[in-house]
N, CA, C and O atoms as a Maestro MAE file, in Angstrom:
{
 s_m_m2io_version
 :::
 2.0.0
}

f_m_ct {
 s_m_title
 :::
 protein
 m_atom[280] {
  # First column is atom index #
  i_m_mmod_type
  r_m_x_coord
  r_m_y_coord
  r_m_z_coord
  i_m_residue_number
  s_m_chain_name
  s_m_pdb_residue_name
  s_m_pdb_atom_name
  i_m_atomic_number
  :::
  1 25 -20.917 12.578 -1.929 1 A "MET " " N  " 7
  2 3 -21.999 11.829 -2.510 1 A "MET " " CA " 6
  3 2 -22.341 12.383 -3.887 1 A "MET " " C  " 6
  4 15 -22.700 11.634 -4.796 1 A "MET " " O  " 8
  5 25 -22.230 13.677 -4.033 2 A "GLN " " N  " 7
  6 3 -22.510 14.277 -5.335 2 A "GLN " " CA " 6
  7 2 -21.479 13.811 -6.364 2 A "GLN " " C  " 6
  8 15 -21.831 13.534 -7.511 2 A "GLN " " O  " 8
  9 25 -20.235 13.726 -5.970 3 A "TYR " " N  " 7
  10 3 -19.176 13.281 -6.873 3 A "TYR " " CA " 6
  11 2 -19.451 11.865 -7.379 3 A "TYR " " C  " 6
  12 15 -19.211 11.563 -8.548 3 A "TYR " " O  " 8
  13 25 -19.952 11.003 -6.503 4 A "CYS " " N  " 7
  14 3 -20.266 9.613 -6.887 4 A "CYS " " CA " 6
  15 2 -21.672 9.477 -7.462 4 A "CYS " " C  " 6
  16 15 -22.085 8.388 -7.862 4 A "CYS " " O  " 8
  17 25 -22.391 10.566 -7.501 5 A "GLN " " N  " 7
  18 3 -23.763 10.580 -8.008 5 A "GLN " " CA " 6
  19 2 -24.630 9.562 -7.271 5 A "GLN " " C  " 6
  20 15 -25.292 8.723 -7.881 5 A "GLN " " O  " 8
  21 25 -24.608 9.660 -5.960 6 A "THR " " N  " 7
  22 3 -25.408 8.772 -5.120 6 A "THR " " CA " 6
  23 2 -26.139 9.592 -4.068 6 A "THR " " C  " 6
  24 15 -25.688 10.673 -3.688 6 A "THR " " O  " 8
  25 25 -27.248 9.084 -3.607 7 A "GLU " " N  " 7
  26 3 -28.000 9.752 -2.552 7 A "GLU " " CA " 6
  27 2 -27.903 8.998 -1.235 7 A "GLU " " C  " 6
  28 15 -28.534 9.384 -0.251 7 A "GLU " " O  " 8
  29 25 -27.116 7.920 -1.208 8 A "ASN " " N  " 7
  30 3 -27.024 7.067 -0.041 8 A "ASN " " CA " 6
  31 2 -25.556 6.935 0.373 8 A "ASN " " C  " 6
  32 15 -24.722 6.471 -0.405 8 A "ASN " " O  " 8
  33 25 -25.254 7.345 1.593 9 A "ALA " " N  " 7
  34 3 -23.871 7.291 2.067 9 A "ALA " " CA " 6
  35 2 -23.350 5.861 2.148 9 A "ALA " " C  " 6
  36 15 -22.146 5.636 2.030 9 A "ALA " " O  " 8
  37 25 -24.237 4.896 2.349 10 A "ASP " " N  " 7
  38 3 -23.807 3.495 2.412 10 A "ASP " " CA " 6
  39 2 -23.166 3.033 1.111 10 A "ASP " " C  " 6
  40 15 -22.323 2.136 1.121 10 A "ASP " " O  " 8
  41 25 -23.552 3.630 0.002 11 A "GLN " " N  " 7
  42 3 -22.962 3.257 -1.278 11 A "GLN " " CA " 6
  43 2 -21.503 3.670 -1.369 11 A "GLN " " C  " 6
  44 15 -20.758 3.131 -2.187 11 A "GLN " " O  " 8
  45 25 -21.087 4.618 -0.541 12 A "LEU " " N  " 7
  46 3 -19.689 5.046 -0.522 12 A "LEU " " CA " 6
  47 2 -18.784 4.014 0.139 12 A "LEU " " C  " 6
  48 15 -17.561 4.160 0.133 12 A "LEU " " O  " 8
  49 25 -19.384 2.973 0.707 13 A "LEU " " N  " 7
  50 3 -18.591 1.896 1.300 13 A "LEU " " CA " 6
  51 2 -18.133 0.898 0.251 13 A "LEU " " C  " 6
  52 15 -17.239 0.094 0.514 13 A "LEU " " O  " 8
  53 25 -18.730 0.935 -0.932 14 A "PHE " " N  " 7
  54 3 -18.343 0.072 -2.046 14 A "PHE " " CA " 6
  55 2 -18.217 -1.389 -1.615 14 A "PHE " " C  " 6
  56 15 -17.278 -2.086 -1.999 14 A "PHE " " O  " 8
  57 25 -19.181 -1.838 -0.809 15 A "ASN " " N  " 7
  58 3 -19.222 -3.223 -0.317 15 A "ASN " " CA " 6
  59 2 -17.941 -3.636 0.398 15 A "ASN " " C  " 6
  60 15 -17.589 -4.816 0.399 15 A "ASN " " O  " 8
  61 25 -17.240 -2.680 1.006 16 A "GLY " " N  " 7
  62 3 -16.028 -2.981 1.766 16 A "GLY " " CA " 6
  63 2 -14.795 -3.246 0.921 16 A "GLY " " C  " 6
  64 15 -13.765 -3.663 1.452 16 A "GLY " " O  " 8
  65 25 -14.875 -3.015 -0.380 17 A "ASP " " N  " 7
  66 3 -13.727 -3.245 -1.276 17 A "ASP " " CA " 6
  67 2 -12.739 -2.092 -1.108 17 A "ASP " " C  " 6
  68 15 -12.950 -0.996 -1.629 17 A "ASP " " O  " 8
  69 25 -11.657 -2.356 -0.373 18 A "THR " " N  " 7
  70 3 -10.716 -1.286 -0.050 18 A "THR " " CA " 6
  71 2 -9.992 -0.738 -1.281 18 A "THR " " C  " 6
  72 15 -9.599 0.429 -1.294 18 A "THR " " O  " 8
  73 25 -9.815 -1.553 -2.300 19 A "LYS " " N  " 7
  74 3 -9.178 -1.053 -3.525 19 A "LYS " " CA " 6
  75 2 -10.066 -0.022 -4.204 19 A "LYS " " C  " 6
  76 15 -9.574 0.987 -4.709 19 A "LYS " " O  " 8
  77 25 -11.356 -0.267 -4.220 20 A "VAL " " N  " 7
  78 3 -12.298 0.675 -4.830 20 A "VAL " " CA " 6
  79 2 -12.386 1.938 -3.981 20 A "VAL " " C  " 6
  80 15 -12.427 3.046 -4.517 20 A "VAL " " O  " 8
  81 25 -12.414 1.777 -2.663 21 A "ILE " " N  " 7
  82 3 -12.452 2.948 -1.771 21 A "ILE " " CA " 6
  83 2 -11.207 3.795 -1.976 21 A "ILE " " C  " 6
  84 15 -11.291 5.017 -2.104 21 A "ILE " " O  " 8
  85 25 -10.044 3.138 -2.007 22 A "GLN " " N  " 7
  86 3 -8.779 3.865 -2.199 22 A "GLN " " CA " 6
  87 2 -8.784 4.622 -3.521 22 A "GLN " " C  " 6
  88 15 -8.355 5.774 -3.585 22 A "GLN " " O  " 8
  89 25 -9.264 3.980 -4.559 23 A "SER " " N  " 7
  90 3 -9.336 4.608 -5.870 23 A "SER " " CA " 6
  91 2 -10.278 5.803 -5.849 23 A "SER " " C  " 6
  92 15 -9.960 6.862 -6.391 23 A "SER " " O  " 8
  93 25 -11.444 5.630 -5.219 24 A "PHE " " N  " 7
  94 3 -12.407 6.725 -5.119 24 A "PHE " " CA " 6
  95 2 -11.802 7.917 -4.386 24 A "PHE " " C  " 6
  96 15 -11.886 9.052 -4.854 24 A "PHE " " O  " 8
  97 25 -11.195 7.651 -3.238 25 A "VAL " " N  " 7
  98 3 -10.624 8.738 -2.437 25 A "VAL " " CA " 6
  99 2 -9.548 9.469 -3.234 25 A "VAL " " C  " 6
  100 15 -9.531 10.700 -3.270 25 A "VAL " " O  " 8
  101 25 -8.660 8.728 -3.865 26 A "SER " " N  " 7
  102 3 -7.586 9.346 -4.652 26 A "SER " " CA " 6
  103 2 -8.141 10.200 -5.790 26 A "SER " " C  " 6
  104 15 -7.736 11.349 -5.970 26 A "SER " " O  " 8
  105 25 -9.061 9.636 -6.544 27 A "HIS " " N  " 7
  106 3 -9.637 10.383 -7.669 27 A "HIS " " CA " 6
  107 2 -10.418 11.610 -7.198 27 A "HIS " " C  " 6
  108 15 -10.371 12.663 -7.833 27 A "HIS " " O  " 8
  109 25 -11.124 11.470 -6.098 28 A "TYR " " N  " 7
  110 3 -11.893 12.599 -5.583 28 A "TYR " " CA " 6
  111 2 -10.977 13.735 -5.130 28 A "TYR " " C  " 6
  112 15 -11.241 14.900 -5.425 28 A "TYR " " O  " 8
  113 25 -9.913 13.404 -4.422 29 A "LEU " " N  " 7
  114 3 -8.998 14.453 -3.949 29 A "LEU " " CA " 6
  115 2 -8.276 15.121 -5.122 29 A "LEU " " C  " 6
  116 15 -8.061 16.333 -5.103 29 A "LEU " " O  " 8
  117 25 -7.907 14.356 -6.123 30 A "ILE " " N  " 7
  118 3 -7.298 14.935 -7.329 30 A "ILE " " CA " 6
  119 2 -8.304 15.846 -8.026 30 A "ILE " " C  " 6
  120 15 -7.949 16.926 -8.498 30 A "ILE " " O  " 8
  121 25 -9.550 15.410 -8.089 31 A "HIS " " N  " 7
  122 3 -10.617 16.211 -8.697 31 A "HIS " " CA " 6
  123 2 -10.767 17.554 -7.977 31 A "HIS " " C  " 6
  124 15 -10.909 18.594 -8.619 31 A "HIS " " O  " 8
  125 25 -10.735 17.525 -6.655 32 A "LEU " " N  " 7
  126 3 -10.869 18.771 -5.893 32 A "LEU " " CA " 6
  127 2 -9.738 19.739 -6.215 32 A "LEU " " C  " 6
  128 15 -9.963 20.942 -6.357 32 A "LEU " " O  " 8
  129 25 -8.530 19.214 -6.329 33 A "HIS " " N  " 7
  130 3 -7.375 20.080 -6.566 33 A "HIS " " CA " 6
  131 2 -7.302 20.549 -8.022 33 A "HIS " " C  " 6
  132 15 -7.137 21.740 -8.285 33 A "HIS " " O  " 8
  133 25 -7.424 19.618 -8.955 34 A "SER " " N  " 7
  134 3 -7.206 19.978 -10.360 34 A "SER " " CA " 6
  135 2 -8.432 20.576 -11.042 34 A "SER " " C  " 6
  136 15 -8.301 21.518 -11.823 34 A "SER " " O  " 8
  137 25 -9.603 20.052 -10.764 35 A "THR " " N  " 7
  138 3 -10.803 20.542 -11.451 35 A "THR " " CA " 6
  139 2 -11.452 21.702 -10.711 35 A "THR " " C  " 6
  140 15 -11.834 22.702 -11.319 35 A "THR " " O  " 8
  141 25 -11.573 21.561 -9.403 36 A "LYS " " N  " 7
  142 3 -12.224 22.597 -8.599 36 A "LYS " " CA " 6
  143 2 -11.268 23.711 -8.195 36 A "LYS " " C  " 6
  144 15 -11.708 24.793 -7.807 36 A "LYS " " O  " 8
  145 25 -9.960 23.456 -8.282 37 A "GLY " " N  " 7
  146 3 -8.979 24.483 -7.949 37 A "GLY " " CA " 6
  147 2 -8.790 24.707 -6.455 37 A "GLY " " C  " 6
  148 15 -8.315 25.765 -6.042 37 A "GLY " " O  " 8
  149 25 -9.158 23.722 -5.643 38 A "PHE " " N  " 7
  150 3 -8.991 23.873 -4.206 38 A "PHE " " CA " 6
  151 2 -7.511 23.880 -3.848 38 A "PHE " " C  " 6
  152 15 -6.705 23.192 -4.475 38 A "PHE " " O  " 8
  153 25 -7.166 24.657 -2.844 39 A "ALA " " N  " 7
  154 3 -5.791 24.722 -2.352 39 A "ALA " " CA " 6
  155 2 -5.439 23.395 -1.675 39 A "ALA " " C  " 6
  156 15 -6.323 22.706 -1.164 39 A "ALA " " O  " 8
  157 25 -4.160 23.038 -1.671 40 A "PRO " " N  " 7
  158 3 -3.748 21.783 -1.023 40 A "PRO " " CA " 6
  159 2 -4.226 21.665 0.431 40 A "PRO " " C  " 6
  160 15 -4.590 20.576 0.876 40 A "PRO " " O  " 8
  161 25 -4.227 22.770 1.164 41 A "SER " " N  " 7
  162 3 -4.685 22.702 2.560 41 A "SER " " CA " 6
  163 2 -6.171 22.368 2.640 41 A "SER " " C  " 6
  164 15 -6.592 21.656 3.552 41 A "SER " " O  " 8
  165 25 -6.960 22.863 1.717 42 A "THR " " N  " 7
  166 3 -8.385 22.551 1.682 42 A "THR " " CA " 6
  167 2 -8.606 21.086 1.326 42 A "THR " " C  " 6
  168 15 -9.478 20.432 1.897 42 A "THR " " O  " 8
  169 25 -7.823 20.572 0.388 43 A "VAL " " N  " 7
  170 3 -7.916 19.166 0.011 43 A "VAL " " CA " 6
  171 2 -7.557 18.290 1.210 43 A "VAL " " C  " 6
  172 15 -8.156 17.232 1.405 43 A "VAL " " O  " 8
  173 25 -6.593 18.720 2.007 44 A "THR " " N  " 7
  174 3 -6.202 17.982 3.209 44 A "THR " " CA " 6
  175 2 -7.372 17.890 4.188 44 A "THR " " C  " 6
  176 15 -7.576 16.847 4.810 44 A "THR " " O  " 8
  177 25 -8.139 18.970 4.330 45 A "TYR " " N  " 7
  178 3 -9.315 18.945 5.206 45 A "TYR " " CA " 6
  179 2 -10.365 17.967 4.693 45 A "TYR " " C  " 6
  180 15 -10.999 17.264 5.480 45 A "TYR " " O  " 8
  181 25 -10.548 17.922 3.393 46 A "HIS " " N  " 7
  182 3 -11.495 16.970 2.804 46 A "HIS " " CA " 6
  183 2 -11.017 15.541 3.029 46 A "HIS " " C  " 6
  184 15 -11.821 14.653 3.312 46 A "HIS " " O  " 8
  185 25 -9.721 15.317 2.905 47 A "ALA " " N  " 7
  186 3 -9.158 13.982 3.140 47 A "ALA " " CA " 6
  187 2 -9.388 13.564 4.598 47 A "ALA " " C  " 6
  188 15 -9.709 12.406 4.866 47 A "ALA " " O  " 8
  189 25 -9.226 14.487 5.523 48 A "ALA " " N  " 7
  190 3 -9.451 14.189 6.932 48 A "ALA " " CA " 6
  191 2 -10.914 13.828 7.185 48 A "ALA " " C  " 6
  192 15 -11.208 12.929 7.973 48 A "ALA " " O  " 8
  193 25 -11.818 14.525 6.522 49 A "ALA " " N  " 7
  194 3 -13.248 14.221 6.669 49 A "ALA " " CA " 6
  195 2 -13.567 12.831 6.122 49 A "ALA " " C  " 6
  196 15 -14.344 12.088 6.722 49 A "ALA " " O  " 8
  197 25 -12.968 12.482 4.985 50 A "LEU " " N  " 7
  198 3 -13.182 11.149 4.420 50 A "LEU " " CA " 6
  199 2 -12.615 10.064 5.331 50 A "LEU " " C  " 6
  200 15 -13.230 9.014 5.519 50 A "LEU " " O  " 8
  201 25 -11.447 10.328 5.890 51 A "LYS " " N  " 7
  202 3 -10.838 9.357 6.802 51 A "LYS " " CA " 6
  203 2 -11.744 9.136 8.012 51 A "LYS " " C  " 6
  204 15 -11.940 8.001 8.447 51 A "LYS " " O  " 8
  205 25 -12.289 10.211 8.545 52 A "PHE " " N  " 7
  206 3 -13.201 10.102 9.682 52 A "PHE " " CA " 6
  207 2 -14.450 9.317 9.289 52 A "PHE " " C  " 6
  208 15 -14.899 8.451 10.039 52 A "PHE " " O  " 8
  209 25 -15.011 9.615 8.119 53 A "PHE " " N  " 7
  210 3 -16.190 8.902 7.638 53 A "PHE " " CA " 6
  211 2 -15.927 7.402 7.583 53 A "PHE " " C  " 6
  212 15 -16.714 6.614 8.107 53 A "PHE " " O  " 8
  213 25 -14.827 7.005 6.954 54 A "TYR " " N  " 7
  214 3 -14.547 5.580 6.803 54 A "TYR " " CA " 6
  215 2 -14.180 4.927 8.139 54 A "TYR " " C  " 6
  216 15 -14.429 3.736 8.325 54 A "TYR " " O  " 8
  217 25 -13.598 5.680 9.065 55 A "THR " " N  " 7
  218 3 -13.283 5.149 10.381 55 A "THR " " CA " 6
  219 2 -14.559 4.860 11.171 55 A "THR " " C  " 6
  220 15 -14.603 3.917 11.961 55 A "THR " " O  " 8
  221 25 -15.588 5.667 10.960 56 A "MET " " N  " 7
  222 3 -16.833 5.524 11.711 56 A "MET " " CA " 6
  223 2 -17.811 4.539 11.071 56 A "MET " " C  " 6
  224 15 -18.915 4.362 11.586 56 A "MET " " O  " 8
  225 25 -17.445 3.909 9.990 57 A "THR " " N  " 7
  226 3 -18.338 2.977 9.310 57 A "THR " " CA " 6
  227 2 -18.160 1.566 9.841 57 A "THR " " C  " 6
  228 15 -17.478 1.335 10.840 57 A "THR " " O  " 8
  229 25 -18.785 0.637 9.153 58 A "GLU " " N  " 7
  230 3 -18.727 -0.763 9.562 58 A "GLU " " CA " 6
  231 2 -17.526 -1.507 8.982 58 A "GLU " " C  " 6
  232 15 -17.477 -2.735 9.053 58 A "GLU " " O  " 8
  233 25 -16.566 -0.799 8.417 59 A "LEU " " N  " 7
  234 3 -15.369 -1.463 7.907 59 A "LEU " " CA " 6
  235 2 -14.589 -2.052 9.078 59 A "LEU " " C  " 6
  236 15 -14.548 -1.475 10.165 59 A "LEU " " O  " 8
  237 25 -13.983 -3.183 8.846 60 A "THR " " N  " 7
  238 3 -13.185 -3.812 9.901 60 A "THR " " CA " 6
  239 2 -11.863 -3.074 10.060 60 A "THR " " C  " 6
  240 15 -11.459 -2.300 9.193 60 A "THR " " O  " 8
  241 25 -11.206 -3.325 11.170 61 A "ASP " " N  " 7
  242 3 -9.886 -2.713 11.399 61 A "ASP " " CA " 6
  243 2 -8.911 -3.136 10.301 61 A "ASP " " C  " 6
  244 15 -8.088 -2.339 9.853 61 A "ASP " " O  " 8
  245 25 -9.009 -4.384 9.874 62 A "GLU " " N  " 7
  246 3 -8.133 -4.883 8.813 62 A "GLU " " CA " 6
  247 2 -8.368 -4.112 7.514 62 A "GLU " " C  " 6
  248 15 -7.414 -3.755 6.823 62 A "GLU " " O  " 8
  249 25 -9.620 -3.857 7.182 63 A "GLN " " N  " 7
  250 3 -9.926 -3.100 5.968 63 A "GLN " " CA " 6
  251 2 -9.408 -1.671 6.092 63 A "GLN " " C  " 6
  252 15 -8.856 -1.125 5.137 63 A "GLN " " O  " 8
  253 25 -9.582 -1.067 7.257 64 A "LEU " " N  " 7
  254 3 -9.114 0.308 7.456 64 A "LEU " " CA " 6
  255 2 -7.593 0.401 7.349 64 A "LEU " " C  " 6
  256 15 -7.068 1.396 6.849 64 A "LEU " " O  " 8
  257 25 -6.894 -0.612 7.808 65 A "GLU " " N  " 7
  258 3 -5.429 -0.604 7.728 65 A "GLU " " CA " 6
  259 2 -4.952 -0.658 6.274 65 A "GLU " " C  " 6
  260 15 -3.873 -0.158 5.954 65 A "GLU " " O  " 8
  261 25 -5.747 -1.258 5.403 66 A "ARG " " N  " 7
  262 3 -5.363 -1.359 3.988 66 A "ARG " " CA " 6
  263 2 -5.485 -0.031 3.254 66 A "ARG " " C  " 6
  264 15 -4.874 0.161 2.203 66 A "ARG " " O  " 8
  265 25 -6.275 0.887 3.810 67 A "LEU " " N  " 7
  266 3 -6.425 2.198 3.166 67 A "LEU " " CA " 6
  267 2 -5.199 3.043 3.473 67 A "LEU " " C  " 6
  268 15 -4.780 3.153 4.626 67 A "LEU " " O  " 8
  269 25 -4.636 3.628 2.448 68 A "LYS " " N  " 7
  270 3 -3.427 4.444 2.605 68 A "LYS " " CA " 6
  271 2 -3.850 5.910 2.621 68 A "LYS " " C  " 6
  272 15 -4.367 6.431 1.633 68 A "LYS " " O  " 8
  273 25 -3.625 6.562 3.751 69 A "TRP " " N  " 7
  274 3 -4.071 7.944 3.904 69 A "TRP " " CA " 6
  275 2 -2.944 8.943 3.713 69 A "TRP " " C  " 6
  276 15 -3.187 10.145 3.820 69 A "TRP " " O  " 8
  277 25 -1.753 8.515 3.442 70 A "LYS " " N  " 7
  278 3 -0.643 9.469 3.289 70 A "LYS " " CA " 6
  279 2 -0.292 9.624 1.841 70 A "LYS " " C  " 6
  280 15 0.617 10.383 1.504 70 A "LYS " " O  " 8
  :::
 }
 m_bond[279] {
  # First column is bond index #
  i_m_from
  i_m_to
  i_m_order
  :::
  1 1 2 1
  2 2 3 1
  3 3 4 2
  4 3 5 1
  5 5 6 1
  6 6 7 1
  7 7 8 2
  8 7 9 1
  9 9 10 1
  10 10 11 1
  11 11 12 2
  12 11 13 1
  13 13 14 1
  14 14 15 1
  15 15 16 2
  16 15 17 1
  17 17 18 1
  18 18 19 1
  19 19 20 2
  20 19 21 1
  21 21 22 1
  22 22 23 1
  23 23 24 2
  24 23 25 1
  25 25 26 1
  26 26 27 1
  27 27 28 2
  28 27 29 1
  29 29 30 1
  30 30 31 1
  31 31 32 2
  32 31 33 1
  33 33 34 1
  34 34 35 1
  35 35 36 2
  36 35 37 1
  37 37 38 1
  38 38 39 1
  39 39 40 2
  40 39 41 1
  41 41 42 1
  42 42 43 1
  43 43 44 2
  44 43 45 1
  45 45 46 1
  46 46 47 1
  47 47 48 2
  48 47 49 1
  49 49 50 1
  50 50 51 1
  51 51 52 2
  52 51 53 1
  53 53 54 1
  54 54 55 1
  55 55 56 2
  56 55 57 1
  57 57 58 1
  58 58 59 1
  59 59 60 2
  60 59 61 1
  61 61 62 1
  62 62 63 1
  63 63 64 2
  64 63 65 1
  65 65 66 1
  66 66 67 1
  67 67 68 2
  68 67 69 1
  69 69 70 1
  70 70 71 1
  71 71 72 2
  72 71 73 1
  73 73 74 1
  74 74 75 1
  75 75 76 2
  76 75 77 1
  77 77 78 1
  78 78 79 1
  79 79 80 2
  80 79 81 1
  81 81 82 1
  82 82 83 1
  83 83 84 2
  84 83 85 1
  85 85 86 1
  86 86 87 1
  87 87 88 2
  88 87 89 1
  89 89 90 1
  90 90 91 1
  91 91 92 2
  92 91 93 1
  93 93 94 1
  94 94 95 1
  95 95 96 2
  96 95 97 1
  97 97 98 1
  98 98 99 1
  99 99 100 2
  100 99 101 1
  101 101 102 1
  102 102 103 1
  103 103 104 2
  104 103 105 1
  105 105 106 1
  106 106 107 1
  107 107 108 2
  108 107 109 1
  109 109 110 1
  110 110 111 1
  111 111 112 2
  112 111 113 1
  113 113 114 1
  114 114 115 1
  115 115 116 2
  116 115 117 1
  117 117 118 1
  118 118 119 1
  119 119 120 2
  120 119 121 1
  121 121 122 1
  122 122 123 1
  123 123 124 2
  124 123 125 1
  125 125 126 1
  126 126 127 1
  127 127 128 2
  128 127 129 1
  129 129 130 1
  130 130 131 1
  131 131 132 2
  132 131 133 1
  133 133 134 1
  134 134 135 1
  135 135 136 2
  136 135 137 1
  137 137 138 1
  138 138 139 1
  139 139 140 2
  140 139 141 1
  141 141 142 1
  142 142 143 1
  143 143 144 2
  144 143 145 1
  145 145 146 1
  146 146 147 1
  147 147 148 2
  148 147 149 1
  149 149 150 1
  150 150 151 1
  151 151 152 2
  152 151 153 1
  153 153 154 1
  154 154 155 1
  155 155 156 2
  156 155 157 1
  157 157 158 1
  158 158 159 1
  159 159 160 2
  160 159 161 1
  161 161 162 1
  162 162 163 1
  163 163 164 2
  164 163 165 1
  165 165 166 1
  166 166 167 1
  167 167 168 2
  168 167 169 1
  169 169 170 1
  170 170 171 1
  171 171 172 2
  172 171 173 1
  173 173 174 1
  174 174 175 1
  175 175 176 2
  176 175 177 1
  177 177 178 1
  178 178 179 1
  179 179 180 2
  180 179 181 1
  181 181 182 1
  182 182 183 1
  183 183 184 2
  184 183 185 1
  185 185 186 1
  186 186 187 1
  187 187 188 2
  188 187 189 1
  189 189 190 1
  190 190 191 1
  191 191 192 2
  192 191 193 1
  193 193 194 1
  194 194 195 1
  195 195 196 2
  196 195 197 1
  197 197 198 1
  198 198 199 1
  199 199 200 2
  200 199 201 1
  201 201 202 1
  202 202 203 1
  203 203 204 2
  204 203 205 1
  205 205 206 1
  206 206 207 1
  207 207 208 2
  208 207 209 1
  209 209 210 1
  210 210 211 1
  211 211 212 2
  212 211 213 1
  213 213 214 1
  214 214 215 1
  215 215 216 2
  216 215 217 1
  217 217 218 1
  218 218 219 1
  219 219 220 2
  220 219 221 1
  221 221 222 1
  222 222 223 1
  223 223 224 2
  224 223 225 1
  225 225 226 1
  226 226 227 1
  227 227 228 2
  228 227 229 1
  229 229 230 1
  230 230 231 1
  231 231 232 2
  232 231 233 1
  233 233 234 1
  234 234 235 1
  235 235 236 2
  236 235 237 1
  237 237 238 1
  238 238 239 1
  239 239 240 2
  240 239 241 1
  241 241 242 1
  242 242 243 1
  243 243 244 2
  244 243 245 1
  245 245 246 1
  246 246 247 1
  247 247 248 2
  248 247 249 1
  249 249 250 1
  250 250 251 1
  251 251 252 2
  252 251 253 1
  253 253 254 1
  254 254 255 1
  255 255 256 2
  256 255 257 1
  257 257 258 1
  258 258 259 1
  259 259 260 2
  260 259 261 1
  261 261 262 1
  262 262 263 1
  263 263 264 2
  264 263 265 1
  265 265 266 1
  266 266 267 1
  267 267 268 2
  268 267 269 1
  269 269 270 1
  270 270 271 1
  271 271 272 2
  272 271 273 1
  273 273 274 1
  274 274 275 1
  275 275 276 2
  276 275 277 1
  277 277 278 1
  278 278 279 1
  279 279 280 2
  :::
 }
}
């Protein structure tokens, strides 16, 4: 939420736009590795947390399938 400068987790759903979510996730993970200097294994843990977050939201199964986690 700090990365997106938001105080509301619902805003991280980006109105269900999977392209925007995918872009956010990719940019955030790159930011963790390149700017913050996190090790690849740590970035993997953050990716798993994001995947869990989006799985537990109101996104449809179809929207979740469009997100590429690999």
